[in-house]
C-alpha positions in Angstrom: 114.4 100.1 194.1 112.3 99.9 190.8 111.9 96.3 188.5 112.6 96.4 184.4 112.2 93.2 183.5 113.6 91.3 185.7 115.6 92.8 187.2 115.9 95.9 189.9 117.6 98.9 189.7 118.0 101.5 192.5 115.9 104.2 191.8 116.6 108.0 192.8 113.8 110.6 193.6 115.5 113.4 191.1 114.6 110.6 188.3 112.9 112.2 185.3 112.8 111.1 182.1 111.9 113.4 178.6 109.6 111.9 175.8 110.0 113.7 172.1 107.6 112.3 169.3 107.1 114.1 166.2 103.4 112.8 165.8 101.6 115.9 165.2 98.5 114.0 167.3 99.9 110.9 169.7 97.8 108.7 171.3 98.7 106.5 173.7 96.6 103.3 176.2 94.9 104.4 179.6 96.9 103.2 181.7 99.9 105.4 180.2 98.7 108.3 180.5 98.0 107.4 184.0 101.6 107.4 184.4 103.0 110.5 182.2 102.4 114.5 181.7 101.7 115.5 178.5 102.6 118.4 177.1 101.5 119.3 174.0 103.8 122.0 172.0 101.9 122.0 168.5 100.4 125.5 167.7 96.5 125.8 166.9 94.8 127.8 164.3 92.6 129.5 167.5 96.1 130.1 169.7 98.6 131.6 165.9 95.6 133.9 165.7 96.3 135.7 169.3 99.8 135.2 168.8 100.3 137.0 165.1 97.4 139.8 166.6 99.0 140.8 169.5 102.0 141.5 166.5 99.9 143.2 163.9 98.8 145.4 167.5 102.1 145.9 168.5 103.4 147.0 164.9 100.2 149.4 164.5 98.9 150.7 167.9 101.9 149.7 170.3 100.0 152.1 172.9 96.8 149.7 173.2 99.3 146.3 174.1 101.9 148.7 176.1 99.0 149.5 177.6 97.2 145.7 177.6 100.6 144.3 179.2 100.1 147.3 182.1 96.9 145.9 183.1 98.2 142.5 183.0 101.4 143.1 185.6 98.8 145.2 187.4 95.9 142.4 187.4 98.9 140.4 188.2 100.0 142.7 191.1 97.1 143.1 193.0 95.8 139.5 192.7 99.8 139.3 195.3 98.9 142.1 197.4 95.0 141.0 198.0 96.5 137.0 198.8 98.9 138.3 201.2 96.8 140.7 202.7 94.5 137.4 203.4 97.5 135.2 204.8 98.2 138.0 207.2 94.6 138.1 208.2 94.4 134.4 208.5 98.1 134.5 210.8 96.9 137.3 212.9 93.8 135.8 213.3 94.5 132.6 214.5 97.9 134.4 217.1 94.9 136.5 218.7 93.6 135.9 221.9 90.3 134.5 223.0 89.6 138.6 222.7 89.8 139.6 219.6 87.9 143.6 219.8 91.1 143.5 222.4 93.6 143.7 220.2 94.0 147.2 219.0 97.0 145.8 216.5 94.7 143.1 214.9 91.8 145.0 215.0 93.5 147.7 212.8 95.1 145.2 211.0 91.5 144.6 209.7 90.6 147.7 208.2 93.6 148.3 206.8 92.8 145.4 205.2 89.6 145.9 204.7 90.2 149.6 202.9 92.7 148.0 201.0 90.4 145.2 199.7 88.0 147.9 198.6 91.0 150.0 196.5 92.2 147.4 194.6 88.3 146.6 194.2 87.9 149.7 192.1 91.1 149.6 190.6 90.4 145.7 188.9 86.8 147.7 187.9 88.4 150.7 186.6 91.1 147.9 184.5 88.1 145.3 183.1 86.9 149.2 181.4 89.9 149.7 180.1 90.8 146.4 179.2 87.7 146.2 177.1 88.0 149.4 175.6 91.5 147.9 174.5 90.3 144.8 172.9 87.8 146.3 171.0 90.0 148.4 169.5 92.1 145.1 168.8 89.9 143.7 167.2 89.2 145.6 164.3 93.6 143.5 163.5 91.7 140.5 163.5 91.3 140.1 160.3 94.7 140.6 159.6 96.1 138.0 162.6 93.5 135.7 160.6 93.6 135.5 157.6 97.7 135.0 158.7 97.0 132.4 161.2 95.0 130.3 157.8 97.6 130.7 156.0 100.6 129.0 158.0 98.3 127.1 158.4 98.1 126.2 154.1 101.9 126.4 155.0 101.7 123.7 157.2 100.1 121.7 155.6 101.9 120.8 152.3 104.3 118.8 153.2 101.4 116.1 152.3 102.3 117.2 149.0 105.9 116.6 149.2 107.8 116.3 152.7 110.5 118.1 151.3 107.7 121.2 152.2 108.9 122.6 155.4 108.6 125.9 156.7 108.6 126.9 160.5 107.0 129.1 162.3 109.5 131.3 163.1 110.4 131.9 159.5 106.8 132.7 158.6 106.5 135.1 161.5 109.5 137.2 159.9 107.9 137.0 156.2 104.5 138.2 158.5 105.9 140.9 160.4 108.2 142.4 156.6 103.8 142.2 155.1 103.3 144.7 157.7 106.4 146.6 157.8 105.7 146.9 153.2 102.0 147.4 153.4 100.4 151.0 151.7 99.8 153.1 154.7 96.2 154.3 154.3 94.1 156.3 157.5 91.7 154.8 157.0 91.6 152.1 159.4 89.0 149.8 157.6 91.3 150.2 154.0 94.7 149.4 155.9 93.2 146.4 157.2 92.4 145.8 153.9 96.3 146.7 152.4 97.3 144.3 155.1 95.8 141.2 154.8 97.0 142.1 150.4 100.5 142.5 151.7 100.6 139.1 153.8 99.1 137.2 151.1 101.6 138.2 148.3 104.3 137.8 150.5 103.6 134.9 152.2 102.9 133.4 148.6 106.1 135.1 146.8 107.9 133.2 150.0 106.4 129.5 150.0 106.8 129.5 146.0 110.2 129.5 145.5 110.5 125.9 147.8 108.0 125.0 145.8 108.3 122.9 142.5 106.0 124.5 139.6 103.7 121.7 139.3 102.6 122.3 142.9 102.6 126.1 142.7 99.3 125.7 141.2 98.0 123.5 144.2 98.9 126.4 146.6 97.5 128.9 144.8 93.8 127.2 144.4 94.6 126.5 148.1 95.0 130.3 148.8 92.2 131.3 147.0 89.8 129.0 148.3 90.6 129.3 151.8 
């Protein structure tokens, strides 16, 4: 039982209390933080930029995103395989007799583990080289993601002007995807990225300005221009 106020209440080990706040950056006393787990779901500028970079690359170069996803999956599989081999080897060693070399099965297992681990190391090294090349190719599209992330946080601050101005990330993502879809085509990558930035900026402005009072549109436009 636990004491709440002046009463003792039966306590179930499976009981969990989840508290939610709308505060963007809550601060609690150290003693309260020590007894709780604080989970922050707030979107950060860098985090959103990475998310939007993935979206734009997925639309422009789906082959890169697919390969990146496969590499991530492959790396996780390698880690699991190595952990399994390690656990199996430790189990066999702990179960072996005093004369390990006379245990033929153990010696064979050691050789197999060593060979498999070496093969995995080679594959991991190859995957790292491929990952670097993919990241270099993805970086070409970062300016578009950076611009989009900046625009979202400008939108996110509009509530400081008027509490009515609330824009969801989900709605913004739809505008972002439409901007990519309707951007002017170009075979030149630099020009294409520039066109993406223009399309994102234009559609975000058109989408947002429809929900703003006339007097606030100029403030929003200035924020977009200055930043």
